[in-house]
TORGU-116011 format. One line per 10 residues: number of its first residue (from 1); their letters; for each residue x, y, z of N, C-alpha, C. Coordinates in steps of 0.02 Angstrom, whole numbers, plus 32768, in hexadecimal, padded with zeros to 4 digits. Example, Ala and Ser with C-alpha at 12.3 -4.5 7.8 and 13.67 -1.06 7.14 Angstrom:
BEGIN
1) AS) 8294 7EE4 8186 8267 7F1F 8186 8294 7F5B 8186; 8282 7F90 8162 82AC 7FCB 8165 8285 8002 818A;
//
This chain:
BEGIN
1) XXXXXXXXXX) 084A FAD6 12B5 087B FAE2 127E 0863 FB22 1255; 0890 FB4C 1246 0885 FB89 121F 08AA FB84 11DB; 08A1 FBB7 11B0 08C0 FBB6 116B 0909 FBB1 116E; 092B FBD1 11A2 0974 FBCD 11A8 098B FB88 11B5; 0966 FB64 11E4 0977 FB1E 11EE 096B FAF3 11B1; 0937 FB03 118F 0928 FADD 1153 095D FAE5 111F; 0976 FB23 1117 09AB FB30 10E7 09EB FB0C 10FB; 09FC FB08 113A 0A38 FAE6 1154 0A31 FA9A 1145; 09F4 FA7F 114D 09E4 FA39 1140 09F0 FA28 10F4; 09D3 FA53 10CB 09DB FA49 1084 0A28 FA4D 106E;
11) XXXXXXXXXX) 0A4B FA7C 108D 0A91 FA85 107F 0ABA FA46 108F; 0AA7 FA28 10C8 0ACB F9E9 10DB 0ABF F9B3 10AB; 0A81 F9AC 108E 0A73 F97A 105D 0A95 F98A 1020; 0A95 F9C5 1008 0AB8 F9D9 0FC9 0B02 F9CA 0FCC; 0B24 F9DB 1003 0B68 F9CE 100D 0B76 F983 100F; 0B49 F95C 102B 0B52 F915 1030 0B4D F8F4 0FEB; 0B19 F908 0FC5 0B10 F8ED 0F81 0B4B F8FF 0F57; 0B67 F93C 0F62 0BA0 F952 0F3A 0BDA F92A 0F3F; 0BE1 F900 0F72 0C19 F8D2 0F7A 0C16 F89A 0F48; 0BD9 F890 0F2D 0BD1 F85E 0EF8 0BC8 F87B 0EB1;
21) XXXXXXXXXX) 0B97 F8A8 0EB0 0B81 F8C4 0E6D 0BAC F904 0E63; 0BC8 F907 0E25 0BEF F93E 0E0E 0BC0 F96F 0DEA; 0BC0 F9AE 0DFF 0B91 F9DA 0DE2 0B49 F9CC 0DEE; 0B1E F9DC 0DBE 0AD7 F9CB 0DC2 0AB4 F9E4 0E04; 0ACD FA1E 0E1E 0AB0 FA36 0E5A 0A67 FA4F 0E4D; 0A55 FA60 0E0E 0A12 FA71 0DFF 09E0 FA34 0E04; 09FC F9FC 0DF4 09D0 F9BE 0DFE 09C7 F9AC 0E45; 0A00 F9B6 0E6B 09F8 F9AA 0EB2 09C8 F9D8 0ED1; 09C7 FA16 0EBE 099B FA44 0ED9 0952 FA34 0EC8; 0946 FA1A 0E8D 0903 FA06 0E7A 08ED F9C9 0EA3;
31) XXXXXXXXXX) 091C F99A 0EAD 0909 F95F 0EDA 08F7 F978 0F1F; 091C F9A3 0F3A 0911 F9BF 0F7C 08D2 F9E4 0F80; 08C3 FA09 0F4B 0884 FA31 0F43 0849 FA02 0F4A; 084C F9CC 0F22 0815 F999 0F27 080F F979 0F69; 0848 F969 0F8A 0847 F94C 0FC7 0826 F977 0FFF; 0838 F9B5 0FFF 081C F9E4 102E 07D0 F9F1 1021; 07BC F9F3 0FE4 0777 FA04 0FCD 074C F9BF 0FCE; 076A F989 0FE2 0746 F947 0FE4 072C F934 0F9D; 075A F941 0F6E 0746 F92B 0F26 0773 F8F4 0F11; 0770 F8E6 0ED1 0796 F8B1 0EB2 07BB F8CC 0E76;
41) XXXXXXXXXX) 07EF F8A7 0E60 081A F8BB 0E2B 081D F886 0DF2; 0819 F89E 0DB4 0823 F873 0D7A 0863 F88A 0D58; 0899 F85D 0D56 08D7 F86D 0D36 08D8 F84E 0CF1; 08D7 F874 0CBF 08D6 F856 0C7B 0915 F869 0C56; 093B F833 0C45 097C F842 0C23 0997 F7FA 0C08; 09C7 F7FF 0BE0 09E6 F7C4 0BC0 0A0B F79F 0BFA; 0A15 F75C 0BE7 0A3A F737 0C1E 0A83 F74D 0C29; 0A97 F746 0C68 0ADE F759 0C7A 0AE9 F79D 0C8E; 0AB7 F7C6 0C98 0ABF F80C 0CAB 0ABD F817 0CF3; 0AB0 F7E3 0D1D 0AB1 F7EB 0D65 0A71 F7EE 0D88;
51) XXXXXXXXXX) 0A3C F7D9 0D65 09F8 F7E2 0D85 09F3 F7B5 0DC6; 0A04 F776 0DBA 0A04 F74B 0DF5 0A31 F75D 0E2F; 0A6C F771 0E1A 0AA1 F785 0E4D 0A88 F7C1 0E76; 0A6A F7F4 0E57 0A56 F832 0E7B 0A1D F822 0EA8; 09EF F7F3 0E93 09B7 F7DE 0EBF 09D2 F7BA 0EFA; 0A00 F78D 0EF1 0A1F F767 0F27 0A44 F796 0F59; 0A68 F7C5 0F3C 0A8C F7F4 0F61 0A60 F81D 0F90; 0A24 F830 0F75 09F1 F855 0FA2 09D8 F825 0FD6; 09CB F7EB 0FC3 09B0 F7BB 0FF9 09E1 F7AD 102F; 0A23 F7A7 101A 0A54 F796 104F 0A64 F7D3 1079;
61) XXXXXXXXXX) 0A54 F810 1065 0A5F F84D 108B 0A2A F853 10C4; 09F5 F82F 10BD 09BD F82B 10F3 09C5 F7ED 111A; 09AA F7EF 115A 09B0 F7B7 1184 0977 F787 1177; 0948 F798 1148 0910 F76C 113F 091D F72F 1111; 08E7 F710 10FF 08ED F6CE 10D8 08E8 F6DD 108A; 0909 F6B2 1064 0909 F6B7 101C 08F7 F677 0FF9; 08D3 F679 0FC5 08C1 F640 0FA0 08C6 F64D 0F51; 08D6 F619 0F31 08DD F621 0EE6 08AF F5ED 0EC6; 088D F604 0E92 0864 F5D5 0E67 087A F5DC 0E20; 0891 F5A5 0E06 08A5 F5A2 0DC1 086B F58C 0D98;
71) XXXXXXXXXX) 084C F5C2 0D75 080F F5B1 0D50 0823 F58F 0D0D; 07FB F559 0D01 07FE F531 0CC4 07B5 F521 0CAE; 07AD F50F 0C6F 076B F501 0C58 0747 F4CA 0C7B; 0766 F49B 0CA0 0745 F464 0CBF 073C F475 0D0A; 074C F4AD 0D22 0742 F4BD 0D6C 06FA F4CE 0D77; 06DD F4B1 0DB3 0699 F4B9 0DC0 068B F4EF 0DF3; 0650 F508 0DF9 0641 F53B 0E2C 0651 F525 0E74; 0647 F4E8 0E81 0656 F4CB 0EC8 06A1 F4CB 0ED3; 06CB F4CA 0E9D 0713 F4D0 0EA4 0727 F518 0EBB; 06F9 F543 0EB6 0706 F58A 0ECA 06E6 F59A 0F0A;
81) XXXXXXXXXX) 06AB F586 0F16 0686 F59B 0F54 0686 F567 0F8A; 0690 F527 0F74 068F F4EE 0FA8 064C F4C8 0F9C; 0645 F492 0FC3 060B F468 0FBC 05F9 F442 0FF8; 05BD F42B 0FFC 05A9 F401 1036 05B9 F3B7 1028; 05DD F398 1058 05F1 F354 1055 05D0 F32E 108B; 05BA F2F2 107D 0598 F2C8 10B0 05CE F2A7 10DC; 05C7 F2B6 1120 05F2 F299 1152 05D3 F25E 116F; 05ED F221 1165 05D0 F1E4 117C 05D1 F1DF 11C6; 0604 F1FD 11E8 0605 F1FC 1233 05CC F224 1251; 05C2 F25D 1235 058E F28B 124E 054B F27D 1231;
91) XXXXXXXXXX) 0549 F256 11FC 050A F243 11DA 04E4 F27F 11BF; 050F F2B1 11A9 04F1 F2F1 118F 051F F30D 115E; 050A F340 1137 0532 F363 1106 055B F39B 112B; 059E F3A0 111B 05C8 F3D0 1134 05E4 F3FD 10FF; 05E3 F43E 1108 05FA F46F 10D7 0648 F46D 10D8; 0667 F462 109D 06AE F468 1093 06BC F4AA 106F; 06DD F4D6 1092 06E9 F518 1073 0717 F515 1035; 0707 F53C 1004 0733 F547 0FC4 0769 F576 0FCD; 0794 F580 0F9E 07CB F5AB 0FA3 07B9 F5F7 0FA8; 077B F60A 0FA2 0767 F64F 0FA7 0766 F665 0FF1;
101) XXXXXXXXXX) 0769 F637 101F 0761 F647 1068 07A7 F65C 1084; 07C2 F692 1065 0801 F6B1 1078 07FB F6FA 1073; 0832 F71C 1084 0830 F767 1081 083D F780 103A; 086C F763 1017 087E F774 0FD6 087F F73A 0FA7; 0855 F73C 0F73 084F F705 0F44 0871 F719 0F01; 089B F6F0 0EE4 08B8 F6FA 0EA3 088F F6CD 0E74; 0866 F6EC 0E49 0841 F6C7 0E18 086C F6C7 0DD7; 0892 F697 0DCD 08C6 F69C 0D98 08A1 F683 0D56; 08AE F6AA 0D24 0891 F69F 0CDE 0843 F68E 0CE6; 0823 F6BD 0D04 07D8 F6B7 0D12 07AE F6AD 0CD4;
111) XXXXXXXXXX) 07C7 F6C6 0C9B 0799 F6BE 0C5E 07A1 F678 0C3F; 07C8 F64B 0C5D 07CE F607 0C44 0797 F5DD 0C5F; 0773 F5F5 0C96 073C F5D0 0CB1 06FB F5DC 0C8B; 06CE F5AA 0C8D 0690 F5B2 0C6A 0663 F5E5 0C8B; 0633 F607 0C6D 0604 F637 0C8A 05E6 F621 0CCB; 05D6 F5E1 0CCF 05B3 F5C0 0D0A 05E5 F5C8 0D43; 0621 F5BA 0D39 0654 F5C0 0D71 0666 F608 0D81; 0668 F62F 0D4F 0676 F678 0D58 0640 F695 0D87; 0600 F67F 0D7B 05CB F69E 0DA1 05CE F687 0DEA; 05F2 F654 0DFA 05F8 F643 0E43 061C F677 0E6C;
121) XXXXXXXXXX) 0642 F6A4 0E4A 0665 F6D9 0E6B 0638 F719 0E7A; 0604 F71C 0E52 05D6 F75A 0E57 05C0 F766 0EA0; 05A3 F738 0EC0 058B F73F 0F04 05C6 F74D 0F31; 05FD F72D 0F29 0637 F733 0F55 0652 F77D 0F4E; 0654 F796 0F10 0670 F7D8 0F05 0645 F80F 0F19; 0605 F807 0F0F 05D5 F840 0F1D 05C0 F83E 0F65; 05AE F803 0F80 058D F800 0FC1 05BB F7E1 0FF7; 05F5 F7CC 0FE4 0626 F7B4 1014 0608 F776 103C; 05E9 F74D 1016 05CD F710 1036 05C7 F6D8 1001; 05BA F69D 101A 05AE F662 0FEB 056F F63D 1004;
131) XXXXXXXXXX) 0543 F62E 0FD8 0506 F60A 0FE8 0507 F5C7 0FCC; 0506 F591 0FF4 0506 F550 0FDF 04CB F528 0FFE; 04A4 F508 0FDA 046A F4E1 0FF2 0441 F507 1021; 0433 F549 1010 0408 F574 1037 0428 F591 1076; 0467 F584 1086 0489 F59E 10BE 04BD F5D0 10A7; 04BB F60B 10C6 04EC F63D 10B5 052A F641 10E5; 0565 F644 10C6 05A1 F643 10EE 05C8 F688 10E0; 05D0 F6B1 1110 05F4 F6F1 1103 0640 F6E5 10F8; 065B F70D 10CD 06A2 F70C 10BE 06C7 F738 10EC; 0708 F72C 10F5 0733 F752 1123 073B F79A 110E;
141) XXXXXXXXXX) 0749 F7C4 113C 075D F808 112E 07A6 F812 1140; 07CF F833 1114 07B7 F84E 10D6 07B7 F817 109F; 0794 F826 106B 078E F7F3 1031 079C F81A 0FF1; 07CF F7FF 0FCF 07E5 F81D 0F8F 07EF F7E6 0F5D; 07CF F7F0 0F1E 07DC F7C3 0EE6 080B F7E7 0EB5; 0845 F7CA 0EA9 0870 F7E3 0E72 086C F7AF 0E3A; 084C F7C0 0E05 0843 F793 0DCB 0874 F7A7 0D94; 088D F775 0D6E 08B7 F785 0D35 0899 F766 0CF8; 08A9 F782 0CBE 0897 F767 0C7F 08C4 F77F 0C49; 08C9 F756 0C16 08F2 F763 0BD9 08C7 F785 0BA4;
151) XXXXXXXXXX) 08DB F7C2 0B91 08AC F7E7 0B63 08B2 F7CF 0B18; 08E8 F7AB 0B07 08F6 F799 0AC0 08DF F753 0AB2; 08D8 F727 0AE4 08CA F6E3 0ADB 087D F6D3 0AD7; 0860 F6BC 0AA6 0818 F6B0 0AA6 0803 F668 0A9F; 0830 F63C 0A87 081F F5F5 0A84 081C F5D7 0ACE; 07E1 F5B8 0ADA 07D7 F599 0B1B 07C8 F5CA 0B52; 07B1 F604 0B42 079E F637 0B72 0756 F650 0B6A; 073B F669 0BA1 06F8 F684 0BA2 06F7 F6CB 0BBA; 06E8 F6FC 0B8E 06ED F741 0BA5 06BF F74E 0BDE; 06D7 F776 0C0F 06AF F786 0C4B 0670 F7AF 0C38;
161) XXXXXXXXXX) 0634 F79C 0C4C 05FB F7C2 0C3C 05F8 F808 0C60; 05D1 F834 0C49 05CC F877 0C61 05BD F876 0CAD; 0594 F849 0CC4 057E F848 0D09 05BA F838 0D37; 05E8 F812 0D1D 0624 F7FE 0D44 0659 F835 0D40; 0661 F84F 0D07 0692 F888 0D02 067D F8BF 0D2E; 063F F8CD 0D3A 0625 F901 0D65 0634 F8F7 0DAC; 0645 F8B5 0DC1 0655 F8A6 0E06 069D F8BA 0E14; 06C4 F8C5 0DE3 070A F8DC 0DEF 0710 F923 0DF7; 072A F93A 0E2D 0732 F982 0E3C 0761 F9A1 0E0B; 0799 F97B 0DFC 07CC F997 0DD3 07E4 F962 0DA0;
171) XXXXXXXXXX) 07F2 F97A 0D63 0812 F950 0D32 084F F973 0D19; 0887 F951 0D19 08C4 F972 0D01 08F1 F93C 0CE5; 092D F951 0CCC 095D F924 0CAE 09A2 F935 0CCE; 09CF F902 0CC7 0A13 F909 0CE2 0A40 F931 0CAE; 0A3B F918 0C6D 0A6A F933 0C3B 0AB0 F91D 0C43; 0AD4 F924 0C0D 0B1C F911 0C09 0B46 F945 0C30; 0B7C F92A 0C52 0BA6 F95B 0C70 0BD6 F97D 0C41; 0BED F9B7 0C51 0C23 F9D8 0C25 0C63 F9B1 0C2B; 0C95 F9C9 0C07 0CD6 F9A4 0C07 0CF8 F9A8 0C4B; 0CF4 F9DF 0C6D 0D12 F9E4 0CAF 0CF2 F9B8 0CE1;
181) XXXXXXXXXX) 0CAF F9B4 0CE3 0C8D F98A 0D11 0C97 F93F 0CFE; 0C9A F930 0CBF 0CA5 F8EC 0CAA 0CEB F8D1 0CC2; 0D1A F8FD 0CBF 0D5E F8E8 0CD9 0D59 F8DF 0D26; 0D36 F90C 0D45 0D30 F90A 0D91 0D0D F8C8 0DA4; 0CDC F8B1 0D7D 0CBB F871 0D8D 0CED F838 0D8B; 0D15 F837 0D59 0D47 F801 0D51 0D78 F803 0D8F; 0D8A F842 0DA0 0DB9 F84A 0DDA 0D9C F830 0E1A; 0D5B F841 0E21 0D3A F82D 0E60 0D2E F7E2 0E69; 0D23 F7C1 0E33 0D10 F77B 0E34 0D4C F74D 0E1E; 0D89 F76A 0E15 0DBE F741 0DFF 0DD4 F709 0E2B;
191) XXXXXXXXXX) 0DD2 F714 0E6D 0DE5 F6E1 0E9E 0DB3 F6CD 0ED2; 0D78 F6EE 0ECE 0D44 F6DC 0F02 0D01 F6F5 0EE7; 0CCE F6DD 0F07 0C87 F6F3 0EFB 0C6E F71A 0F35; 0C6E F75C 0F33 0C5E F78B 0F6A 0C16 F77E 0F83; 0BE9 F760 0F56 0BA3 F752 0F68 0BA2 F722 0FA5; 0BD4 F6EF 0FA1 0BD3 F6B8 0FD8 0BE1 F6D7 1019; 0C08 F70D 101E 0C1A F72A 105B 0BF1 F766 1077; 0BBD F774 104F 0B92 F7AB 1062 0B6C F79C 10A2; 0B68 F7CF 10D0 0B43 F7C5 1110 0B0C F7F5 1116; 0AD5 F7E6 113C 0A9F F816 1142 0AB2 F855 1166;
201) XXXXXXXXXX) 0A96 F88E 114F 0AA4 F8CB 116D 0A61 F8EC 118A; 0A26 F8D0 117A 09E8 F8EC 118F 09BE F8B2 11A4; 099C F8BE 11DF 096E F887 11F9 092B F890 11D8; 0907 F85A 11DC 08BE F85A 11C3 0895 F88D 11EA; 089F F890 1228 087C F8BE 1255 0887 F904 1240; 08C7 F918 1231 08D8 F95C 121B 08B0 F96A 11D8; 08B4 F93C 11AD 0896 F946 116B 0847 F94D 1171; 082A F924 1195 07E1 F92E 11A2 07D0 F973 11C1; 07F7 F986 11EF 07EF F9CA 1210 07F3 FA01 11DD; 0822 F9F8 11B0 0831 FA2A 117B 07F5 FA2B 1149;
211) XXXXXXXXXX) 07DC F9F2 1139 07A2 F9ED 110E 0763 FA0E 1129; 0759 FA01 116A 0723 FA23 118E 0729 FA6F 1191; 0768 FA87 1199 0775 FACF 119E 076E FAF2 1158; 076F FACE 1121 0770 FAEE 10E0 0732 FB1C 10D9; 06F7 FB0C 10F4 06BF FB33 10EF 06C3 FB7B 1107; 06FA FB85 1130 0704 FBC8 114F 072E FBF2 1122; 0747 FBD9 10EE 076C FC02 10BC 073D FC34 1098; 0747 FC6F 109D 0716 FCA4 1085 0713 FCA3 1035; 06D3 FCA9 1023 06C4 FCB0 0FDA 0695 FCE9 0FD7; 06AC FD21 0FC2 0683 FD5C 0FBE 0648 FD58 0F8C;
221) XXXXXXXXXX) 061A FD84 0F91 05E0 FD87 0F69 05EF FD90 0F1F; 0622 FDBD 0F14 0636 FDC7 0ECD 0659 FD85 0EB1; 067F FD66 0ED8 069C FD29 0EC4 066B FCEE 0EB3; 0639 FCEE 0EDC 0603 FCBA 0ED1 05E2 FCCB 0E90; 05D2 FD0B 0E88 05B0 FD1D 0E44 05DD FD10 0E09; 061D FD18 0E12 0650 FD0B 0DE1 064E FCBF 0DCB; 0648 FC97 0DFF 0648 FC4E 0DF3 0609 FC3A 0DCA; 05D1 FC57 0DE3 0593 FC49 0DC1 0592 FC65 0D76; 05AF FCA1 0D6C 05B2 FCBC 0D27 05DB FC8D 0CFB; 0611 FC75 0D15 063B FC47 0CED 0614 FC05 0CD9;
231) XXXXXXXXXX) 05F6 FBEA 0D08 05D0 FBAB 0CFF 0597 FBB6 0CCE; 0572 FBEB 0CD7 0539 FBF8 0CA8 0554 FC08 0C60; 0589 FC25 0C5D 05A1 FC38 0C19 05B8 FBF6 0BF1; 05CD FBC2 0C19 05E1 FB86 0BF8 05A4 FB65 0BD4; 0567 FB74 0BE9 052F FB55 0BC9 051C FB72 0B86; 053A FBA9 0B76 052D FBCB 0B37 056F FBD7 0B0E; 05A7 FBB9 0B2A 05E5 FBBD 0B07 05E3 FB9E 0AC0; 060B FBB7 0A92 060F FB9B 0A51 062B FB54 0A51; 0606 FB29 0A31 061D FADF 0A29 060A FAB4 0A65; 05E6 FAD2 0A95 05D4 FAAA 0AD4 0589 FA96 0ACB;
241) XXXXXXXXXX) 057F FA56 0AD4 053A FA36 0AD3 051B FA3B 0B13; 0541 FA27 0B46 052A FA24 0B8B 055A FA48 0BB7; 0541 FA7E 0BDB 056D FAA2 0C07 0571 FA84 0C4C; 058E FAAC 0C7A 0599 FA96 0CBD 055C FA9D 0CEB; 0551 FA6A 0D14 0516 FA6C 0D3D 0523 FA8E 0D7F; 04EF FA9A 0DA7 04F8 FAB9 0DE8 052A FA94 0E14; 0531 FA51 0E0D 0562 FA2E 0E31 05A7 FA45 0E20; 05B2 FA58 0DDF 05F2 FA73 0DCD 0600 FAB6 0DEE; 05CD FAE1 0DF8 05D8 FB1F 0E1D 05EF FB12 0E61; 05D1 FAE4 0E84 05E7 FAD4 0ECA 062F FAB8 0EC7;
251) XXXXXXXXXX) 063E FA90 0E96 0680 FA72 0E91 06B6 FAA9 0E85; 06A4 FADB 0E5E 06D2 FB11 0E4E 06DD FB3D 0E8C; 06A8 FB49 0EB5 06B1 FB6F 0EF2 06D9 FB4A 0F24; 06CE FB0A 0F2F 06F3 FAE3 0F5F 073D FADF 0F4A; 0748 FAD2 0F09 078C FACD 0EF2 07AF FB11 0EFC; 078E FB47 0EED 07AD FB88 0EF5 07BD FB97 0F3F; 0791 FB81 0F6D 07A3 FB87 0FB4 07E1 FB62 0FC9; 07E5 FB21 0FAE 0820 FAFA 0FBD 085E FB15 0FA0; 0858 FB30 0F64 0894 FB4A 0F3F 08AB FB89 0F64; 087B FBAE 0F81 0891 FBEC 0FA7 08BF FBD8 0FE1;
261) XXXXXXXXXX) 08A7 FBA4 1007 08CD FB8D 103D 0912 FB77 1027; 0916 FB54 0FEF 0958 FB3E 0FD9 0985 FB78 0FC6; 0967 FBB2 0FB7 098C FBEE 0FA8 099A FC16 0FE6; 0981 FBFE 1022 098F FC1E 1060 095B FC56 1074; 091F FC54 1059 08ED FC86 106A 08B1 FC68 1085; 088A FC91 10AA 084C FC79 10CB 0811 FC95 10A4; 081A FCB1 1068 07E3 FCC7 103E 07F4 FCBC 0FF1; 07BF FCBC 0FCB 07C2 FCA9 0F84 07CB FCE9 0F58; 07FE FCE7 0F2B 0805 FD1E 0EF9 07EB FD04 0EB5; 07DC FD36 0E89 07C8 FD20 0E44 07FF FCF3 0E21;
271) XXXXXXXXXX) 0840 FD00 0E32 0872 FCD9 0E18 086F FC8D 0E2B; 0855 FC84 0E68 084C FC3D 0E7F 0815 FC18 0E54; 07DF FC3C 0E46 07AA FC26 0E19 07C3 FC1B 0DD3; 07EC FC45 0DBB 0807 FC3C 0D79 0834 FBFE 0D74; 085D FBF6 0DA7 088B FBBD 0DA8 0867 FB7D 0DAA; 0830 FB7B 0DCE 0807 FB3C 0DD7 07D6 FB2F 0D9F; 07C5 FB60 0D77 078F FB5D 0D47 0798 FB20 0D14; 07D5 FB1F 0CF5 07E0 FAED 0CC6 07E3 FAA3 0CE4; 080C FA9A 0D16 080B FA53 0D33 07C8 FA3D 0D4F; 07A0 FA6B 0D66 0765 FA5B 0D83 0726 FA55 0D51;
281) XXXXXXXXXX) 072A FA7F 0D1D 06ED FA86 0CF0 06F6 FA62 0CB1; 0732 FA61 0C94 073D FA4C 0C4E 0720 FA07 0C41; 0729 F9D6 0C72 0715 F991 0C65 06C9 F98A 0C6E; 06AB F9BE 0C89 0663 F9BB 0C91 0638 F9D0 0C54; 065D F9EB 0C23 063E FA08 0BE7 0636 F9CE 0BB4; 05FF F9CC 0B8F 05F7 F9A4 0B57 05FC F9D1 0B16; 0632 F9C7 0AEF 063E F9F2 0ABA 062A F9CF 0A77; 0613 F9F7 0A4A 05F9 F9DA 0A0A 062D F9B4 09E2; 0620 F973 09DA 0648 F946 09B3 068D F934 09D2; 069E F954 0A0D 06E0 F94F 0A25 06DD F937 0A6F;
291) XXXXXXXXXX) 06A9 F91D 0A88 06A5 F909 0ACE 06D4 F8D4 0ADE; 06FF F8DD 0B0C 0731 F8AB 0B1F 076F F8A6 0AF3; 0772 F8D6 0AC1 07A5 F8D3 0A97 07CE F918 0A95; 080F F919 0A9A 0832 F953 0A99 0822 F983 0AD6; 082D F9C7 0ACC 0820 F9F7 0AFF 07ED FA24 0AF1; 07B6 FA0F 0ACF 077F FA39 0ABF 075E FA5B 0AFD; 075A FA34 0B32 073C FA50 0B6E 0767 FA86 0B8C; 07AB FA7A 0B8E 07D7 FAAE 0BAB 07D8 FAEB 0B81; 07D1 FAE7 0B3D 07CD FB25 0B13 078E FB48 0B1E; 0757 FB26 0B2B 0714 FB45 0B38 071C FB6B 0B7C;
301) XXXXXXXXXX) 073B FB4D 0BAE 0740 FB71 0BED 076E FBAE 0BE8; 07A1 FBA9 0BC0 07CC FBE0 0BB5 07A9 FC19 0B94; 077E FC09 0B64 0758 FC3D 0B40 0727 FC5C 0B6F; 0708 FC34 0B9D 06DA FC51 0BCB 06FA FC80 0BFA; 0734 FC6E 0C17 0757 FC95 0C42 076B FCD9 0C25; 0778 FCDA 0BE4 0788 FD1C 0BC0 074B FD46 0BB7; 070F FD29 0BBD 06D2 FD52 0BAF 06B1 FD6B 0BEF; 06BA FD47 0C28 069A FD58 0C66 06BE FD8D 0C87; 069F FDC1 0CA1 06C1 FDFF 0CC2 06D9 FDE6 0D07; 0715 FDF6 0D15 0735 FDE5 0D54 0723 FE18 0D8B;
311) XXXXXXX) 070E FDFF 0DC4 06F5 FE30 0DF8 0731 FE58 0E12; 0724 FE96 0E27 0758 FEC0 0E3F 074B FED5 0E86; 0718 FEB9 0EA5 0707 FEC8 0EEC 0746 FEB9 0F1A; 0756 FEE5 0F43 078F FEDA 0F71 077D FEAA 0FA6; 07A4 FE73 0FAB 079A FE40 0FD8 07BB FE4B 101E; 0798 FE47 1053 07B6 FE4C 1097 07CF FE0E 10B0; 0809 FE0D 10CD 0823 FDCE 10EA 07FF FDBC 1129;
//
């Protein structure tokens, strides 16, 4: 598979999701970016904006498996990862897989779960495996977690710790549709639910091959230095207590490579880095007195981008 075939694959998924989702192509692109870069996505927005629908639309566009976990305060880690159950016939413990053993997991209202249960996802998201009773079970490829949370509701919720936020490659929001899109949504759903009729357009094998090829997308020396300059500047930005770690640098590079593919190129431009900087870096910042509130992180990243010199080195295709 090459970048042309990858672009065609992404286009098929975008067109398929567009049968259900009106507008919001930028969110679809971010989901595909995370999927290609083997990352995870946190969708933060008020109820009813289509977070669950877009995650399901993506899952149904692939031939792989899909699982949903409705997080509540009483859910246990074993409800996420699975548990060992004693089998009387075999006279031994047998591992029963949890809902994370699928290709795409929808972690709905993730901030409603206790920190203990939230931490059950850390190993899954970072290492693509689950360890139970000293035995490690690998997760399927591809593996994507799409988590949702409500930013305005605080009662009965547990804010995600920095360590878990750092596991998400991208954080974004759906936002309200404009008037034209809102009318189009009513027209589309007036007599049927297009989500129910959605069919897969990409196989798991194609997606895994595309993920493996992503490393071949060119990132020039000047672009790599640009990424590092942005990340380092976040550590001294105004109002920032804790800047982006080296893991964030890698995340920004991988996301930029995937975004370049979505735009039909086999090489990364500074514009790709700029486009990915806010969704990849903003949630990794700890801002003074405003961590987890408002868009302080996004404003800090915007300020950093205005301060860092953009490379002008000519990139060869």
